[in-house]
N, C-alpha and C positions, 0 to 999 in steps of 0.2 A: 031173571035170576033163577038159577037151578040149585037144588040142594044135593050135596054130596056129603056122605059121612067121612070122617077122617080115614077109616080103613079103605073106603072106596077111592078117595084121593090118593092114598098111599100106594094103592095098586097101580094107578096111572103114573105115579112118580118112580116106580120101581127101577127104571133103567137110568135115572138121572143121578150121576155121581157127583158132579161139581155144582157148587153154589157160589154166588157172589156174597161175601160177608161184608156188610156195611157197618161201619162204626163212626163215632164222632171224634174228630181230632181235638187237641187242646184249644184250638182257635174256634171250634164250633163247626168247622167244615165237615163234610161227609167224605169218608175214605172207604174205598172198596177194594177187595182183592178176591181172586178165586180160591176156594178151599175145597178139598176133596172129602167126601164122606168115607173114603177108603173102602168103597164097595159095600158099606153098611147102609143100604138104601131102603130098608124096611121102615119107612117113616111112621113114627108114632107121636109126633109133635116135639120130639127132642132130637137135636142134631149134635154130633160130636166131631171135633176137628183137632188134630194134633198140631202143636205149634211150639215155638221156643219162648220161654219166659221173658226174654229181653226183646221180643219183637213188638213192633208198633201195634199189631192187632191185639196182643195180650194187654199191653199198656192201656190202649184206648178202651177196650171192653171192660177192663178193671175200673177205669176212672168213670166211665158211663156205661152201665150194663145194658142200656136200651139199644138193641142192635136190630138189624134187618138181614134177611136172607132172600136171595132171588134165584129161583130155579127156572130153567128153560129146557123143555124137551126137544127132540128132533122133529122135523116136519113129518107129518103123517104120509102114508103111501098114497092117499087120495088127494094130496095137495092141500088138505085142510091145515090152517095154522096150528103150530105146535101148542103144547100145554105150557102155560106160564104160571108160576106160583111165587107169591110174595109173602114172606113170613115176618111178622113183628114179634120180637121176643126179647128175652132177658138172658144175658150171658153170665156164666159163672166159670171161674178157672178152677179146674180140678188138678190136684197134685198127688193124690193118694195112689200108691203103687197098685192097689187092687183095681182101681178104676182104670188106670193105664193098661194093666194086663187084660182087663175085660174087653177093651176096645182095640187092642193091638192086632194087626193083621200082617201077614208076610208081605214083603215088598216095602214096608215103611222104613226099613233099615237103609234104603237109598238116601233118605234125608236124616234119619236118626241112627247113625252107624252103630251105636251101642244098645240099640233097642230101647226098652223102657229105662235102662240105666244111663241113657244119654244125658249128660249134664244139662239142666235147664228145660227138659221136656215137660210139657203140660198138655192138658186137654181143655179145649173150650167147649163147654156145654151150652147150647142155645135151646132154651125152653120156649116154645111158641105160646104167645098170648092170643094171636089172631092170624089166620091164614086166609089170604085172598087167592083165588085161582081163576084163570081164563083158559078156555079151550074152544076155539072156533067162535061160535055165537053164544056159547054157554059161559056163565061165570057164576061165582058164588063166594061165600065167606063162611069160615068156620071160626067161631069164638071158643077159645079153650076155657 
């Protein structure tokens, strides 16, 4: 096992934009879907994802805020396995205009045509409790 600090791990994660966000369905099954960090990849233990209020991901993470994120980097140039990161965290739905503004980036209007004024737009904030990572033969865990 190897020790990395969160800033060291964040540096390794800097190019990873997409994560799989896993939630619990009403029946207790696990549901996953890809979510984009919208280029905000400076990982500090908190991830932000725009979504629609009436989506399954928002309903499920509101009903059971215990969620998981899974990140995977690209294969290294030397053929070494990529970086894998698994995050156990708590989801919170943010609806405040100032929070939406703080995380808005150009290009999101492709999905949210009226920007932060799009009806039903929210942010899912995932705050990490535990982060597991694997890179080649190295692995570790960061407890928040």
